[in-house]
Every structure is written in C-alpha cells, then in structure tokens.
VEXTI-143267 format. One record per residue: x, y, z of N, C-alpha, C in turn; chain. Coordinates in steps of 0.1 Angstrom, whole numbers. Layout:
VEXTI-143267
<site><n_east>X</n_east><n_north>Y</n_north><n_up>Z</n_up><ca_east>X</ca_east><ca_north>Y</ca_north><ca_up>Z</ca_up><c_east>X</c_east><c_north>Y</c_north><c_up>Z</c_up><chain>A</chain></site>
...
//
This chain:
VEXTI-143267
<site><n_east>701</n_east><n_north>935</n_north><n_up>1185</n_up><ca_east>703</ca_east><ca_north>925</ca_north><ca_up>1175</ca_up><c_east>710</c_east><c_north>914</c_north><c_up>1182</c_up><chain>A</chain></site>
<site><n_east>706</n_east><n_north>901</n_north><n_up>1180</n_up><ca_east>712</ca_east><ca_north>890</ca_north><ca_up>1186</ca_up><c_east>727</c_east><c_north>888</c_north><c_up>1181</c_up><chain>A</chain></site>
<site><n_east>735</n_east><n_north>882</n_north><n_up>1189</n_up><ca_east>749</ca_east><ca_north>881</ca_north><ca_up>1186</ca_up><c_east>751</c_east><c_north>873</c_north><c_up>1173</c_up><chain>A</chain></site>
<site><n_east>743</n_east><n_north>862</n_north><n_up>1171</n_up><ca_east>745</ca_east><ca_north>854</ca_north><ca_up>1159</ca_up><c_east>742</c_east><c_north>862</c_north><c_up>1146</c_up><chain>A</chain></site>
<site><n_east>732</n_east><n_north>870</n_north><n_up>1146</n_up><ca_east>729</ca_east><ca_north>879</ca_north><ca_up>1135</ca_up><c_east>740</c_east><c_north>888</c_north><c_up>1131</c_up><chain>A</chain></site>
<site><n_east>746</n_east><n_north>894</n_north><n_up>1142</n_up><ca_east>757</ca_east><ca_north>903</ca_north><ca_up>1140</ca_up><c_east>769</c_east><c_north>896</c_north><c_up>1133</c_up><chain>A</chain></site>
<site><n_east>772</n_east><n_north>883</n_north><n_up>1138</n_up><ca_east>783</ca_east><ca_north>875</ca_north><ca_up>1132</ca_up><c_east>780</c_east><c_north>872</c_north><c_up>1118</c_up><chain>A</chain></site>
<site><n_east>768</n_east><n_north>869</n_north><n_up>1114</n_up><ca_east>764</ca_east><ca_north>865</ca_north><ca_up>1100</ca_up><c_east>766</c_east><c_north>878</c_north><c_up>1092</c_up><chain>A</chain></site>
<site><n_east>762</n_east><n_north>889</n_north><n_up>1097</n_up><ca_east>763</ca_east><ca_north>902</ca_north><ca_up>1089</ca_up><c_east>778</c_east><c_north>905</c_north><c_up>1086</c_up><chain>A</chain></site>
<site><n_east>787</n_east><n_north>903</n_north><n_up>1096</n_up><ca_east>801</ca_east><ca_north>905</ca_north><ca_up>1095</ca_up><c_east>807</c_east><c_north>896</c_north><c_up>1084</c_up><chain>A</chain></site>
<site><n_east>803</n_east><n_north>883</n_north><n_up>1085</n_up><ca_east>807</ca_east><ca_north>873</ca_north><ca_up>1076</ca_up><c_east>803</c_east><c_north>877</c_north><c_up>1061</c_up><chain>A</chain></site>
<site><n_east>791</n_east><n_north>881</n_north><n_up>1060</n_up><ca_east>786</ca_east><ca_north>885</ca_north><ca_up>1046</ca_up><c_east>794</c_east><c_north>897</c_north><c_up>1041</c_up><chain>A</chain></site>
<site><n_east>796</n_east><n_north>907</n_north><n_up>1050</n_up><ca_east>804</ca_east><ca_north>919</ca_north><ca_up>1046</ca_up><c_east>818</c_east><c_north>915</c_north><c_up>1042</c_up><chain>A</chain></site>
<site><n_east>824</n_east><n_north>907</n_north><n_up>1050</n_up><ca_east>838</ca_east><ca_north>902</ca_north><ca_up>1046</ca_up><c_east>838</c_east><c_north>895</c_north><c_up>1033</c_up><chain>A</chain></site>
<site><n_east>829</n_east><n_north>886</n_north><n_up>1031</n_up><ca_east>828</ca_east><ca_north>878</ca_north><ca_up>1018</ca_up><c_east>826</c_east><c_north>888</c_north><c_up>1007</c_up><chain>A</chain></site>
<site><n_east>817</n_east><n_north>898</n_north><n_up>1009</n_up><ca_east>814</ca_east><ca_north>907</ca_north><ca_up>998</ca_up><c_east>827</c_east><c_north>915</c_north><c_up>994</c_up><chain>A</chain></site>
<site><n_east>834</n_east><n_north>920</n_north><n_up>1004</n_up><ca_east>846</ca_east><ca_north>927</ca_north><ca_up>1002</ca_up><c_east>857</c_east><c_north>918</c_north><c_up>995</c_up><chain>A</chain></site>
<site><n_east>858</n_east><n_north>906</n_north><n_up>999</n_up><ca_east>867</ca_east><ca_north>897</ca_north><ca_up>992</ca_up><c_east>864</c_east><c_north>894</c_north><c_up>978</c_up><chain>A</chain></site>
<site><n_east>851</n_east><n_north>892</n_north><n_up>975</n_up><ca_east>846</ca_east><ca_north>890</ca_north><ca_up>961</ca_up><c_east>849</c_east><c_north>902</c_north><c_up>953</c_up><chain>A</chain></site>
<site><n_east>846</n_east><n_north>914</n_north><n_up>958</n_up><ca_east>848</ca_east><ca_north>926</ca_north><ca_up>951</ca_up><c_east>863</c_east><c_north>928</c_north><c_up>948</c_up><chain>A</chain></site>
<site><n_east>872</n_east><n_north>925</n_north><n_up>957</n_up><ca_east>886</ca_east><ca_north>927</ca_north><ca_up>955</ca_up><c_east>891</c_east><c_north>917</c_north><c_up>944</c_up><chain>A</chain></site>
<site><n_east>886</n_east><n_north>905</n_north><n_up>945</n_up><ca_east>889</ca_east><ca_north>895</ca_north><ca_up>935</ca_up><c_east>885</c_east><c_north>899</c_north><c_up>921</c_up><chain>A</chain></site>
<site><n_east>873</n_east><n_north>904</n_north><n_up>920</n_up><ca_east>868</ca_east><ca_north>909</ca_north><ca_up>907</ca_up><c_east>876</c_east><c_north>920</c_north><c_up>902</c_up><chain>A</chain></site>
<site><n_east>880</n_east><n_north>930</n_north><n_up>910</n_up><ca_east>889</ca_east><ca_north>941</ca_north><ca_up>906</ca_up><c_east>902</c_east><c_north>936</c_north><c_up>901</c_up><chain>A</chain></site>
<site><n_east>908</n_east><n_north>926</n_north><n_up>908</n_up><ca_east>921</ca_east><ca_north>921</ca_north><ca_up>905</ca_up><c_east>920</c_east><c_north>914</c_north><c_up>891</c_up><chain>A</chain></site>
<site><n_east>910</n_east><n_north>906</n_north><n_up>889</n_up><ca_east>908</ca_east><ca_north>899</ca_north><ca_up>876</ca_up><c_east>906</c_east><c_north>909</c_north><c_up>865</c_up><chain>A</chain></site>
<site><n_east>899</n_east><n_north>920</n_north><n_up>867</n_up><ca_east>896</ca_east><ca_north>930</ca_north><ca_up>857</ca_up><c_east>909</c_east><c_north>937</c_north><c_up>853</c_up><chain>A</chain></site>
<site><n_east>917</n_east><n_north>940</n_north><n_up>863</n_up><ca_east>930</ca_east><ca_north>947</ca_north><ca_up>861</ca_up><c_east>940</c_east><c_north>939</c_north><c_up>854</c_up><chain>A</chain></site>
<site><n_east>941</n_east><n_north>926</n_north><n_up>858</n_up><ca_east>951</ca_east><ca_north>917</ca_north><ca_up>852</ca_up><c_east>949</c_east><c_north>916</c_north><c_up>837</c_up><chain>A</chain></site>
<site><n_east>937</n_east><n_north>918</n_north><n_up>832</n_up><ca_east>934</ca_east><ca_north>917</ca_north><ca_up>818</ca_up><c_east>938</c_east><c_north>929</c_north><c_up>810</c_up><chain>A</chain></site>
<site><n_east>941</n_east><n_north>940</n_north><n_up>817</n_up><ca_east>945</ca_east><ca_north>952</ca_north><ca_up>810</ca_up><c_east>960</c_east><c_north>953</c_north><c_up>806</c_up><chain>A</chain></site>
<site><n_east>968</n_east><n_north>945</n_north><n_up>813</n_up><ca_east>983</ca_east><ca_north>945</ca_north><ca_up>809</ca_up><c_east>984</c_east><c_north>936</c_north><c_up>797</c_up><chain>A</chain></site>
<site><n_east>993</n_east><n_north>941</n_north><n_up>788</n_up><ca_east>995</ca_east><ca_north>933</ca_north><ca_up>775</ca_up><c_east>1010</c_east><c_north>936</c_north><c_up>771</c_up><chain>A</chain></site>
<site><n_east>1013</n_east><n_north>931</n_north><n_up>760</n_up><ca_east>1026</ca_east><ca_north>932</ca_north><ca_up>754</ca_up><c_east>1025</c_east><c_north>934</c_north><c_up>739</c_up><chain>A</chain></site>
<site><n_east>1035</n_east><n_north>942</n_north><n_up>734</n_up><ca_east>1036</ca_east><ca_north>943</ca_north><ca_up>720</ca_up><c_east>1041</c_east><c_north>930</c_north><c_up>715</c_up><chain>A</chain></site>
<site><n_east>1037</n_east><n_north>926</n_north><n_up>703</n_up><ca_east>1042</ca_east><ca_north>913</ca_north><ca_up>697</ca_up><c_east>1053</c_east><c_north>916</c_north><c_up>688</c_up><chain>A</chain></site>
<site><n_east>1064</n_east><n_north>910</n_north><n_up>690</n_up><ca_east>1076</ca_east><ca_north>913</ca_north><ca_up>682</ca_up><c_east>1088</c_east><c_north>918</c_north><c_up>690</c_up><chain>A</chain></site>
<site><n_east>1098</n_east><n_north>923</n_north><n_up>683</n_up><ca_east>1110</ca_east><ca_north>927</ca_north><ca_up>689</ca_up><c_east>1113</c_east><c_north>942</c_north><c_up>687</c_up><chain>A</chain></site>
<site><n_east>1117</n_east><n_north>949</n_north><n_up>697</n_up><ca_east>1122</ca_east><ca_north>963</ca_north><ca_up>696</ca_up><c_east>1137</c_east><c_north>962</c_north><c_up>700</c_up><chain>A</chain></site>
<site><n_east>1146</n_east><n_north>967</n_north><n_up>691</n_up><ca_east>1160</ca_east><ca_north>966</ca_north><ca_up>694</ca_up><c_east>1167</c_east><c_north>979</c_north><c_up>692</c_up><chain>A</chain></site>
<site><n_east>1178</n_east><n_north>980</n_north><n_up>699</n_up><ca_east>1187</ca_east><ca_north>992</ca_north><ca_up>698</ca_up><c_east>1201</c_east><c_north>989</c_north><c_up>700</c_up><chain>A</chain></site>
<site><n_east>1210</n_east><n_north>997</n_north><n_up>696</n_up><ca_east>1224</ca_east><ca_north>996</ca_north><ca_up>699</ca_up><c_east>1229</c_east><c_north>1006</c_north><c_up>709</c_up><chain>A</chain></site>
<site><n_east>1240</n_east><n_north>1002</n_north><n_up>716</n_up><ca_east>1246</ca_east><ca_north>1012</ca_north><ca_up>725</ca_up><c_east>1261</c_east><c_north>1008</c_north><c_up>726</c_up><chain>A</chain></site>
<site><n_east>1269</n_east><n_north>1018</n_north><n_up>730</n_up><ca_east>1283</ca_east><ca_north>1016</ca_north><ca_up>732</ca_up><c_east>1286</c_east><c_north>1009</c_north><c_up>745</c_up><chain>A</chain></site>
<site><n_east>1292</n_east><n_north>997</n_north><n_up>745</n_up><ca_east>1296</ca_east><ca_north>990</ca_north><ca_up>757</ca_up><c_east>1308</c_east><c_north>997</c_north><c_up>764</c_up><chain>A</chain></site>
<site><n_east>1311</n_east><n_north>992</n_north><n_up>776</n_up><ca_east>1322</ca_east><ca_north>998</ca_north><ca_up>783</ca_up><c_east>1335</c_east><c_north>998</c_north><c_up>775</c_up><chain>A</chain></site>
<site><n_east>1337</n_east><n_north>989</n_north><n_up>766</n_up><ca_east>1349</ca_east><ca_north>988</ca_north><ca_up>758</ca_up><c_east>1348</c_east><c_north>997</c_north><c_up>745</c_up><chain>A</chain></site>
<site><n_east>1337</n_east><n_north>1004</n_north><n_up>744</n_up><ca_east>1335</ca_east><ca_north>1012</ca_north><ca_up>733</ca_up><c_east>1329</c_east><c_north>1005</c_north><c_up>720</c_up><chain>A</chain></site>
<site><n_east>1328</n_east><n_north>992</n_north><n_up>721</n_up><ca_east>1322</ca_east><ca_north>984</ca_north><ca_up>710</ca_up><c_east>1307</c_east><c_north>984</c_north><c_up>711</c_up><chain>A</chain></site>
<site><n_east>1301</n_east><n_north>985</n_north><n_up>699</n_up><ca_east>1286</ca_east><ca_north>985</ca_north><ca_up>699</ca_up><c_east>1280</c_east><c_north>971</c_north><c_up>704</c_up><chain>A</chain></site>
<site><n_east>1269</n_east><n_north>973</n_north><n_up>711</n_up><ca_east>1262</ca_east><ca_north>961</ca_north><ca_up>716</ca_up><c_east>1247</c_east><c_north>963</c_north><c_up>712</c_up><chain>A</chain></site>
<site><n_east>1241</n_east><n_north>952</n_north><n_up>710</n_up><ca_east>1226</ca_east><ca_north>952</ca_north><ca_up>706</ca_up><c_east>1218</c_east><c_north>946</c_north><c_up>717</c_up><chain>A</chain></site>
<site><n_east>1207</n_east><n_north>953</n_north><n_up>720</n_up><ca_east>1197</ca_east><ca_north>948</ca_north><ca_up>730</ca_up><c_east>1184</c_east><c_north>946</c_north><c_up>722</c_up><chain>A</chain></site>
<site><n_east>1178</n_east><n_north>934</n_north><n_up>725</n_up><ca_east>1165</ca_east><ca_north>931</ca_north><ca_up>719</ca_up><c_east>1155</c_east><c_north>930</c_north><c_up>730</c_up><chain>A</chain></site>
<site><n_east>1144</n_east><n_north>938</n_north><n_up>730</n_up><ca_east>1133</ca_east><ca_north>936</ca_north><ca_up>739</ca_up><c_east>1122</c_east><c_north>928</c_north><c_up>731</c_up><chain>A</chain></site>
<site><n_east>1121</n_east><n_north>915</n_north><n_up>736</n_up><ca_east>1111</ca_east><ca_north>906</ca_north><ca_up>729</ca_up><c_east>1098</c_east><c_north>908</c_north><c_up>736</c_up><chain>A</chain></site>
<site><n_east>1087</n_east><n_north>910</n_north><n_up>728</n_up><ca_east>1074</ca_east><ca_north>912</ca_north><ca_up>733</ca_up><c_east>1073</c_east><c_north>922</c_north><c_up>745</c_up><chain>A</chain></site>
<site><n_east>1078</n_east><n_north>934</n_north><n_up>743</n_up><ca_east>1079</ca_east><ca_north>944</ca_north><ca_up>754</ca_up><c_east>1065</c_east><c_north>947</c_north><c_up>760</c_up><chain>A</chain></site>
<site><n_east>1065</n_east><n_north>950</n_north><n_up>773</n_up><ca_east>1052</ca_east><ca_north>954</ca_north><ca_up>779</ca_up><c_east>1046</c_east><c_north>967</c_north><c_up>773</c_up><chain>A</chain></site>
<site><n_east>1033</n_east><n_north>967</n_north><n_up>771</n_up><ca_east>1026</ca_east><ca_north>978</ca_north><ca_up>764</ca_up><c_east>1012</c_east><c_north>980</c_north><c_up>770</c_up><chain>A</chain></site>
<site><n_east>1007</n_east><n_north>992</n_north><n_up>770</n_up><ca_east>1014</ca_east><ca_north>1004</ca_north><ca_up>767</ca_up><c_east>1023</c_east><c_north>1008</c_north><c_up>779</c_up><chain>A</chain></site>
<site><n_east>1033</n_east><n_north>1016</n_north><n_up>777</n_up><ca_east>1041</ca_east><ca_north>1021</ca_north><ca_up>787</ca_up><c_east>1055</c_east><c_north>1026</c_north><c_up>783</c_up><chain>A</chain></site>
<site><n_east>1062</n_east><n_north>1033</n_north><n_up>792</n_up><ca_east>1075</ca_east><ca_north>1038</ca_north><ca_up>790</ca_up><c_east>1086</c_east><c_north>1028</c_north><c_up>795</c_up><chain>A</chain></site>
<site><n_east>1096</n_east><n_north>1026</n_north><n_up>787</n_up><ca_east>1107</ca_east><ca_north>1018</ca_north><ca_up>791</ca_up><c_east>1120</c_east><c_north>1027</c_north><c_up>790</c_up><chain>A</chain></site>
<site><n_east>1126</n_east><n_north>1030</n_north><n_up>802</n_up><ca_east>1139</ca_east><ca_north>1037</ca_north><ca_up>801</ca_up><c_east>1150</c_east><c_north>1026</c_north><c_up>799</c_up><chain>A</chain></site>
<site><n_east>1158</n_east><n_north>1028</n_north><n_up>789</n_up><ca_east>1168</ca_east><ca_north>1019</ca_north><ca_up>786</ca_up><c_east>1179</c_east><c_north>1019</c_north><c_up>796</c_up><chain>A</chain></site>
<site><n_east>1181</n_east><n_north>1008</n_north><n_up>804</n_up><ca_east>1190</ca_east><ca_north>1008</ca_north><ca_up>816</ca_up><c_east>1204</c_east><c_north>1010</c_north><c_up>812</c_up><chain>A</chain></site>
<site><n_east>1209</n_east><n_north>1006</n_north><n_up>800</n_up><ca_east>1223</ca_east><ca_north>1008</ca_north><ca_up>797</ca_up><c_east>1227</c_east><c_north>1022</c_north><c_up>795</c_up><chain>A</chain></site>
<site><n_east>1217</n_east><n_north>1031</n_north><n_up>792</n_up><ca_east>1220</ca_east><ca_north>1045</ca_north><ca_up>788</ca_up><c_east>1212</c_east><c_north>1055</c_north><c_up>796</c_up><chain>A</chain></site>
<site><n_east>1206</n_east><n_north>1050</n_north><n_up>807</n_up><ca_east>1197</ca_east><ca_north>1059</ca_north><ca_up>816</ca_up><c_east>1205</c_east><c_north>1070</c_north><c_up>822</c_up><chain>A</chain></site>
<site><n_east>1218</n_east><n_north>1067</n_north><n_up>826</n_up><ca_east>1225</ca_east><ca_north>1078</ca_north><ca_up>833</ca_up><c_east>1232</c_east><c_north>1087</c_north><c_up>823</c_up><chain>A</chain></site>
<site><n_east>1226</n_east><n_north>1099</n_north><n_up>822</n_up><ca_east>1230</ca_east><ca_north>1109</ca_north><ca_up>812</ca_up><c_east>1244</c_east><c_north>1114</c_north><c_up>815</c_up><chain>A</chain></site>
<site><n_east>1249</n_east><n_north>1113</n_north><n_up>827</n_up><ca_east>1262</ca_east><ca_north>1118</ca_north><ca_up>830</ca_up><c_east>1274</c_east><c_north>1108</c_north><c_up>826</c_up><chain>A</chain></site>
<site><n_east>1270</n_east><n_north>1095</n_north><n_up>825</n_up><ca_east>1281</ca_east><ca_north>1086</ca_north><ca_up>823</ca_up><c_east>1280</c_east><c_north>1077</c_north><c_up>810</c_up><chain>A</chain></site>
<site><n_east>1268</n_east><n_north>1078</n_north><n_up>803</n_up><ca_east>1266</ca_east><ca_north>1070</ca_north><ca_up>792</ca_up><c_east>1262</c_east><c_north>1078</c_north><c_up>780</c_up><chain>A</chain></site>
<site><n_east>1267</n_east><n_north>1074</n_north><n_up>768</n_up><ca_east>1261</ca_east><ca_north>1080</ca_north><ca_up>756</ca_up><c_east>1248</c_east><c_north>1074</c_north><c_up>753</c_up><chain>A</chain></site>
<site><n_east>1239</n_east><n_north>1081</n_north><n_up>746</n_up><ca_east>1226</ca_east><ca_north>1076</ca_north><ca_up>743</ca_up><c_east>1227</c_east><c_north>1063</c_north><c_up>734</c_up><chain>A</chain></site>
<site><n_east>1217</n_east><n_north>1055</n_north><n_up>734</n_up><ca_east>1216</ca_east><ca_north>1044</ca_north><ca_up>725</ca_up><c_east>1213</c_east><c_north>1050</c_north><c_up>711</c_up><chain>A</chain></site>
<site><n_east>1214</n_east><n_north>1041</n_north><n_up>701</n_up><ca_east>1212</ca_east><ca_north>1046</ca_north><ca_up>687</ca_up><c_east>1207</c_east><c_north>1034</c_north><c_up>679</c_up><chain>A</chain></site>
<site><n_east>1202</n_east><n_north>1038</n_north><n_up>667</n_up><ca_east>1197</ca_east><ca_north>1029</ca_north><ca_up>657</ca_up><c_east>1186</c_east><c_north>1020</c_north><c_up>662</c_up><chain>A</chain></site>
<site><n_east>1175</n_east><n_north>1026</n_north><n_up>667</n_up><ca_east>1164</ca_east><ca_north>1017</ca_north><ca_up>672</ca_up><c_east>1157</c_east><c_north>1011</c_north><c_up>660</c_up><chain>A</chain></site>
<site><n_east>1152</n_east><n_north>999</n_north><n_up>662</n_up><ca_east>1144</ca_east><ca_north>992</ca_north><ca_up>651</ca_up><c_east>1131</c_east><c_north>987</c_north><c_up>658</c_up><chain>A</chain></site>
<site><n_east>1120</n_east><n_north>992</n_north><n_up>653</n_up><ca_east>1107</ca_east><ca_north>987</ca_north><ca_up>658</ca_up><c_east>1102</c_east><c_north>976</c_north><c_up>649</c_up><chain>A</chain></site>
<site><n_east>1103</n_east><n_north>964</n_north><n_up>653</n_up><ca_east>1098</ca_east><ca_north>952</ca_north><ca_up>646</ca_up><c_east>1087</c_east><c_north>946</c_north><c_up>654</c_up><chain>A</chain></site>
<site><n_east>1079</n_east><n_north>955</n_north><n_up>662</n_up><ca_east>1067</ca_east><ca_north>950</ca_north><ca_up>669</ca_up><c_east>1055</c_east><c_north>954</c_north><c_up>661</c_up><chain>A</chain></site>
<site><n_east>1043</n_east><n_north>950</n_north><n_up>666</n_up><ca_east>1031</ca_east><ca_north>952</ca_north><ca_up>659</ca_up><c_east>1025</c_east><c_north>966</c_north><c_up>664</c_up><chain>A</chain></site>
<site><n_east>1032</n_east><n_north>974</n_north><n_up>671</n_up><ca_east>1027</ca_east><ca_north>986</ca_north><ca_up>676</ca_up><c_east>1035</c_east><c_north>998</c_north><c_up>672</c_up><chain>A</chain></site>
<site><n_east>1029</n_east><n_north>1010</n_north><n_up>672</n_up><ca_east>1036</ca_east><ca_north>1023</ca_north><ca_up>670</ca_up><c_east>1044</c_east><c_north>1025</c_north><c_up>683</c_up><chain>A</chain></site>
<site><n_east>1056</n_east><n_north>1030</n_north><n_up>682</n_up><ca_east>1064</ca_east><ca_north>1034</ca_north><ca_up>694</ca_up><c_east>1069</c_east><c_north>1048</c_north><c_up>692</c_up><chain>A</chain></site>
<site><n_east>1072</n_east><n_north>1054</n_north><n_up>703</n_up><ca_east>1079</ca_east><ca_north>1067</ca_north><ca_up>703</ca_up><c_east>1092</c_east><c_north>1065</c_north><c_up>710</c_up><chain>A</chain></site>
<site><n_east>1103</n_east><n_north>1070</n_north><n_up>704</n_up><ca_east>1116</ca_east><ca_north>1070</ca_north><ca_up>711</ca_up><c_east>1119</c_east><c_north>1084</c_north><c_up>715</c_up><chain>A</chain></site>
<site><n_east>1126</n_east><n_north>1085</n_north><n_up>727</n_up><ca_east>1128</ca_east><ca_north>1097</ca_north><ca_up>733</ca_up><c_east>1143</c_east><c_north>1099</c_north><c_up>736</c_up><chain>A</chain></site>
<site><n_east>1148</n_east><n_north>1112</n_north><n_up>735</n_up><ca_east>1162</ca_east><ca_north>1115</ca_north><ca_up>737</ca_up><c_east>1166</c_east><c_north>1114</c_north><c_up>751</c_up><chain>A</chain></site>
<site><n_east>1157</n_east><n_north>1114</n_north><n_up>761</n_up><ca_east>1160</ca_east><ca_north>1115</ca_north><ca_up>775</ca_up><c_east>1153</c_east><c_north>1103</c_north><c_up>782</c_up><chain>A</chain></site>
<site><n_east>1158</n_east><n_north>1100</n_north><n_up>794</n_up><ca_east>1151</ca_east><ca_north>1089</ca_north><ca_up>802</ca_up><c_east>1137</c_east><c_north>1093</c_north><c_up>806</c_up><chain>A</chain></site>
<site><n_east>1129</n_east><n_north>1083</n_north><n_up>810</n_up><ca_east>1115</ca_east><ca_north>1085</ca_north><ca_up>814</ca_up><c_east>1106</c_east><c_north>1092</c_north><c_up>804</c_up><chain>A</chain></site>
<site><n_east>1109</n_east><n_north>1089</n_north><n_up>791</n_up><ca_east>1101</ca_east><ca_north>1093</ca_north><ca_up>780</ca_up><c_east>1099</c_east><c_north>1108</c_north><c_up>780</c_up><chain>A</chain></site>
<site><n_east>1111</n_east><n_north>1115</n_north><n_up>781</n_up><ca_east>1111</ca_east><ca_north>1130</ca_north><ca_up>780</ca_up><c_east>1121</c_east><c_north>1134</c_north><c_up>770</c_up><chain>A</chain></site>
<site><n_east>1121</n_east><n_north>1147</n_north><n_up>766</n_up><ca_east>1130</ca_east><ca_north>1152</ca_north><ca_up>756</ca_up><c_east>1124</c_east><c_north>1151</c_north><c_up>742</c_up><chain>A</chain></site>
<site><n_east>1132</n_east><n_north>1152</n_north><n_up>732</n_up><ca_east>1128</ca_east><ca_north>1151</ca_north><ca_up>719</ca_up><c_east>1123</c_east><c_north>1137</c_north><c_up>716</c_up><chain>A</chain></site>
<site><n_east>1113</n_east><n_north>1136</n_north><n_up>707</n_up><ca_east>1108</ca_east><ca_north>1123</ca_north><ca_up>704</ca_up><c_east>1106</c_east><c_north>1121</c_north><c_up>689</c_up><chain>A</chain></site>
<site><n_east>1106</n_east><n_north>1108</n_north><n_up>685</n_up><ca_east>1103</ca_east><ca_north>1104</ca_north><ca_up>671</ca_up><c_east>1094</c_east><c_north>1092</c_north><c_up>672</c_up><chain>A</chain></site>
<site><n_east>1085</n_east><n_north>1091</n_north><n_up>662</n_up><ca_east>1076</ca_east><ca_north>1080</ca_north><ca_up>661</ca_up><c_east>1081</c_east><c_north>1070</c_north><c_up>651</c_up><chain>A</chain></site>
<site><n_east>1080</n_east><n_north>1057</n_north><n_up>655</n_up><ca_east>1084</ca_east><ca_north>1046</ca_north><ca_up>646</ca_up><c_east>1072</c_east><c_north>1037</c_north><c_up>643</c_up><chain>A</chain></site>
<site><n_east>1070</n_east><n_north>1034</n_north><n_up>631</n_up><ca_east>1058</ca_east><ca_north>1026</ca_north><ca_up>627</ca_up><c_east>1060</c_east><c_north>1011</c_north><c_up>630</c_up><chain>A</chain></site>
<site><n_east>1049</n_east><n_north>1004</n_north><n_up>631</n_up><ca_east>1051</ca_east><ca_north>990</ca_north><ca_up>634</ca_up><c_east>1058</c_east><c_north>983</c_north><c_up>622</c_up><chain>A</chain></site>
<site><n_east>1066</n_east><n_north>973</n_north><n_up>626</n_up><ca_east>1074</ca_east><ca_north>965</ca_north><ca_up>616</ca_up><c_east>1081</c_east><c_north>974</c_north><c_up>606</c_up><chain>A</chain></site>
<site><n_east>1087</n_east><n_north>985</n_north><n_up>611</n_up><ca_east>1094</ca_east><ca_north>995</ca_north><ca_up>602</ca_up><c_east>1108</c_east><c_north>990</c_north><c_up>599</c_up><chain>A</chain></site>
<site><n_east>1114</n_east><n_north>998</n_north><n_up>590</n_up><ca_east>1128</ca_east><ca_north>996</ca_north><ca_up>586</ca_up><c_east>1137</c_east><c_north>1000</c_north><c_up>598</c_up><chain>A</chain></site>
<site><n_east>1149</n_east><n_north>994</n_north><n_up>599</n_up><ca_east>1159</ca_east><ca_north>999</ca_north><ca_up>609</ca_up><c_east>1162</c_east><c_north>1014</c_north><c_up>606</c_up><chain>A</chain></site>
<site><n_east>1164</n_east><n_north>1021</n_north><n_up>617</n_up><ca_east>1168</ca_east><ca_north>1035</ca_north><ca_up>616</ca_up><c_east>1184</c_east><c_north>1036</c_north><c_up>615</c_up><chain>A</chain></site>
<site><n_east>1188</n_east><n_north>1048</n_north><n_up>613</n_up><ca_east>1203</ca_east><ca_north>1051</ca_north><ca_up>612</ca_up><c_east>1209</c_east><c_north>1052</c_north><c_up>626</c_up><chain>A</chain></site>
<site><n_east>1222</n_east><n_north>1052</n_north><n_up>626</n_up><ca_east>1229</ca_east><ca_north>1054</ca_north><ca_up>639</ca_up><c_east>1227</c_east><c_north>1068</c_north><c_up>644</c_up><chain>A</chain></site>
<site><n_east>1223</n_east><n_north>1077</n_north><n_up>636</n_up><ca_east>1221</ca_east><ca_north>1091</ca_north><ca_up>640</ca_up><c_east>1209</c_east><c_north>1093</c_north><c_up>649</c_up><chain>A</chain></site>
<site><n_east>1200</n_east><n_north>1084</n_north><n_up>649</n_up><ca_east>1188</ca_east><ca_north>1085</ca_north><ca_up>658</ca_up><c_east>1192</c_east><c_north>1080</c_north><c_up>672</c_up><chain>A</chain></site>
<site><n_east>1192</n_east><n_north>1090</n_north><n_up>681</n_up><ca_east>1197</ca_east><ca_north>1087</ca_north><ca_up>695</ca_up><c_east>1185</c_east><c_north>1086</c_north><c_up>704</c_up><chain>A</chain></site>
<site><n_east>1186</n_east><n_north>1077</n_north><n_up>714</n_up><ca_east>1175</ca_east><ca_north>1075</ca_north><ca_up>724</ca_up><c_east>1180</c_east><c_north>1070</c_north><c_up>737</c_up><chain>A</chain></site>
<site><n_east>1171</n_east><n_north>1073</n_north><n_up>747</n_up><ca_east>1174</ca_east><ca_north>1068</ca_north><ca_up>761</ca_up><c_east>1161</c_east><c_north>1061</c_north><c_up>767</c_up><chain>A</chain></site>
<site><n_east>1150</n_east><n_north>1063</n_north><n_up>760</n_up><ca_east>1138</ca_east><ca_north>1056</ca_north><ca_up>765</ca_up><c_east>1128</c_east><c_north>1055</c_north><c_up>753</c_up><chain>A</chain></site>
<site><n_east>1119</n_east><n_north>1046</n_north><n_up>755</n_up><ca_east>1109</ca_east><ca_north>1043</ca_north><ca_up>744</ca_up><c_east>1095</c_east><c_north>1041</c_north><c_up>750</c_up><chain>A</chain></site>
<site><n_east>1085</n_east><n_north>1046</n_north><n_up>743</n_up><ca_east>1071</ca_east><ca_north>1045</ca_north><ca_up>748</ca_up><c_east>1064</c_east><c_north>1036</c_north><c_up>738</c_up><chain>A</chain></site>
<site><n_east>1059</n_east><n_north>1025</n_north><n_up>743</n_up><ca_east>1050</ca_east><ca_north>1016</ca_north><ca_up>735</ca_up><c_east>1036</c_east><c_north>1021</c_north><c_up>736</c_up><chain>A</chain></site>
<site><n_east>1030</n_east><n_north>1025</n_north><n_up>725</n_up><ca_east>1017</ca_east><ca_north>1032</ca_north><ca_up>726</ca_up><c_east>1005</c_east><c_north>1023</c_north><c_up>728</c_up><chain>A</chain></site>
<site><n_east>1006</n_east><n_north>1010</n_north><n_up>725</n_up><ca_east>994</ca_east><ca_north>1001</ca_north><ca_up>726</ca_up><c_east>986</c_east><c_north>1002</c_north><c_up>714</c_up><chain>A</chain></site>
<site><n_east>990</n_east><n_north>1011</n_north><n_up>704</n_up><ca_east>982</ca_east><ca_north>1012</ca_north><ca_up>691</ca_up><c_east>988</c_east><c_north>1003</c_north><c_up>681</c_up><chain>A</chain></site>
<site><n_east>980</n_east><n_north>996</n_north><n_up>674</n_up><ca_east>984</ca_east><ca_north>987</ca_north><ca_up>663</ca_up><c_east>983</c_east><c_north>994</c_north><c_up>650</c_up><chain>A</chain></site>
//
C-alpha cells in the first residue's frame, strides 16, 4: 500500500474516533438533569442552634450525602426534611443512601423534627 493511502486511512480513522467520542459526550450530557424546586433540612450547628440548608434544583437522579451530618461519630443527623421539588425523594438515616429510608412526595408538606436523615436520593420520577 502506498504511503499516502496509509496516511489517509489513519486520518479517516482518527476523525471517525473523534466524531464518535463527540457524539457519545453529547448524548451523555443530555442525561444529567436536576429536580426543579428546593429540598431543605435542618441540622444542629456547632453552637447547638438549628441551621437550615436549602438545595436549590438539586442534581437528579442520584444520592446526596448531607455534608454537615455525614460524619456519624461527630454529628447528630439532620432533621425535618422538606421536599418542595417536583420529584419523589427518599431520605436515609445513614450516609451514602443507606440505612432506614422514608419516601417524600413532590411538593409535600414539611416533616417533623423527629424524621432524621444523613442522605437523600432524588429519584428522577415526577
């Protein structure tokens, strides 16, 4: 095979690989989304006073470990979650969406302080 033909074949192969990678990247970027609305919870600050965190349009679907209460040895769980997003969510008693779980409906009422959580899973279901 002449040298020029080999170079053209390599160029075509490289171009095909690049186009395939670009198509894959574009297809995957469309799969990431977010819940619309706010998910909030309370936790005890270092001074013992309650603090509120609001996750605005959180990424979905997926698990979010709440950073303020992730360390089970040094922090009490968060409490009183409120799902005001357009998706069903599951709250978990342990980090990484493990432990006991409860399901909260979209745009539901605030829960009581007795509901404890350390992570939340946004289901991607409306």
